C-alpha positions in Angstrom: 111.6 77.7 75.0 114.6 78.7 77.7 114.7 80.2 80.5 115.8 83.3 80.0 113.3 82.9 77.6 110.7 83.0 80.3 112.1 85.4 82.2 112.4 88.1 79.7 108.2 87.6 79.5 108.1 88.6 83.3 109.7 92.2 83.0 107.8 95.0 82.5 109.1 98.3 80.6 110.5 99.3 83.7 112.7 97.0 83.8 111.2 94.7 87.1 108.6 91.9 87.1 104.8 93.5 87.2 102.9 92.7 90.0 100.3 91.0 88.1 102.9 88.1 86.4 103.2 87.6 90.0 100.4 84.9 92.1 101.7 83.7 95.4 99.4 82.0 97.7 99.7 81.9 101.8 101.9 79.3 102.1 104.8 81.3 100.4 103.6 84.4 102.7 103.9 83.4 106.0 104.9 86.5 107.6 104.2 89.4 105.8 104.4 93.0 107.8 100.7 94.1 108.4 102.5 97.8 107.3 103.5 97.3 103.9 99.5 96.5 103.4 98.8 99.9 101.9 95.4 99.1 100.0 93.0 96.8 99.4 90.1 95.3 101.6 90.2 91.7 104.3 87.5 89.4 103.7 85.7 89.0 106.6 86.6 85.1 106.7 89.6 86.5 107.2 89.6 88.0 110.3 88.5 86.7 114.0 85.0 86.7 114.9 86.3 89.3 118.1 87.1 91.3 115.7 86.2 94.9 115.9 84.6 95.3 112.2 81.8 97.0 109.9 79.3 94.5 111.3 79.2 95.8 115.3 76.4 97.9 116.1 77.8 101.0 117.5 74.3 102.2 118.1 74.7 101.2 122.5 77.8 101.6 122.9 78.3 102.3 126.5 80.8 105.9 127.7 82.8 104.1 129.9 84.2 101.8 126.8 85.8 104.6 125.0 89.8 105.6 126.3 90.8 107.9 123.4 89.4 109.9 120.5 86.4 111.9 120.0 82.9 111.7 119.3 81.1 113.2 116.4 78.4 116.4 116.5 75.6 114.4 115.9 76.1 112.1 118.7 74.9 114.9 120.8 71.6 116.4 120.8 71.2 119.8 119.5 70.8 121.4 123.3 72.2 119.4 125.8 69.6 118.8 128.8 69.9 121.1 131.5 71.6 119.5 135.1 70.4 120.8 138.8 74.0 121.3 141.1 71.0 121.2 144.1 73.5 118.2 145.4 76.4 119.7 144.8 78.1 120.4 147.8 81.6 122.1 149.3 81.7 123.8 145.9 82.6 127.6 146.1 80.6 129.7 143.4 83.0 132.9 144.8 80.0 135.1 143.9 76.9 137.7 145.4 75.0 135.3 146.9 71.9 136.9 148.2 71.5 140.8 146.9 69.5 143.4 147.2 70.3 146.5 144.9 68.1 149.5 146.0 69.7 153.1 147.5 69.5 151.7 150.5 71.1 147.7 150.0 72.8 144.8 150.2 75.8 142.3 148.3 76.3 139.1 150.7 79.1 136.8 148.9 79.7 133.0 149.0 82.4 133.7 151.8 80.3 135.4 154.1 81.6 139.3 153.1 78.6 141.6 153.6 78.8 145.1 151.7 76.2 147.3 152.9 75.1 151.5 151.5 72.2 153.6 152.6 71.5 157.2 153.8 70.1 158.9 157.0 70.2 162.1 158.7 72.9 163.1 160.4 72.9 162.9 164.6 71.2 159.8 164.2 71.2 156.2 164.2 71.2 154.8 160.9 69.4 151.4 160.7 71.6 148.6 158.2 69.5 147.1 155.8 70.6 143.8 156.8 71.8 143.3 160.1 75.4 141.7 160.1 75.7 138.1 161.4 78.9 138.3 163.4 80.3 142.0 163.4 80.5 145.7 161.0 84.2 145.6 160.6 84.1 149.3 159.0 81.4 151.9 158.7 82.6 155.0 156.0 80.0 157.9 155.9 80.0 161.3 154.1 78.0 164.5 153.6 75.8 163.9 150.7 75.6 167.0 147.9 77.8 169.3 146.6 79.8 172.1 148.3 80.6 170.2 151.6 84.4 170.1 153.1 85.4 168.0 155.9 85.4 171.5 157.9 81.4 169.7 158.4 83.1 167.6 161.0 81.3 164.4 159.9 82.2 162.0 162.7 81.0 158.0 163.0 79.9 156.7 166.5 78.9 153.3 167.9 79.3 150.7 165.5 76.9 147.9 166.1 76.0 144.8 163.9 72.6 146.3 162.9 73.6 149.7 162.7 76.0 153.2 163.7 75.8 156.5 165.3 76.8 159.2 162.9 77.5 163.0 164.6 77.7 166.1 162.8 79.0 169.7 164.9 76.4 172.5 164.6 74.8 170.9 161.9 72.3 168.5 160.4 73.0 167.2 156.6 71.9 164.2 154.4 74.2 161.2 154.9 75.9 158.0 152.5 77.3 155.9 154.3 79.2 152.1 153.0 79.5 149.5 155.9 81.7 146.3 155.6 81.0 143.3 157.5 80.3 139.8 157.4 
């Protein structure tokens, strides 16, 4: 048998040597680039014992060991446990922290602002539902009802942290107010 005949038996219909006709061992391919391995599996004996493989128990993996990626949904309970914010400090929610919603009421915000409202008779001292801890900045009052205009001459009087004096010349009317302070 000639060498040409031996080679011709290795060449397939594509004009190249078919893979199933080639047998190589580890000594013949010492530096094979792993990027060229596209299919197949490695025998466990080919991997060092420190390599992560399917024999590693991942059920008790600490989250502190995770550096990237995502966790599948089935690793979380259907309902997450409620957490108390009692030990959180220095965090402002910026919202209302106390309130009384009625015809005479108030809303106290986390930054200390207080808005109050209510009603009283003209020519009387109106007591706020809540004493302002520091200051009452402003009171806006108006006549309750319809058909009353500024000719009624409703005036504000002295303003304090617990209330204010309203005045009206010549008439006694029901008055509504809004007060803002801290």
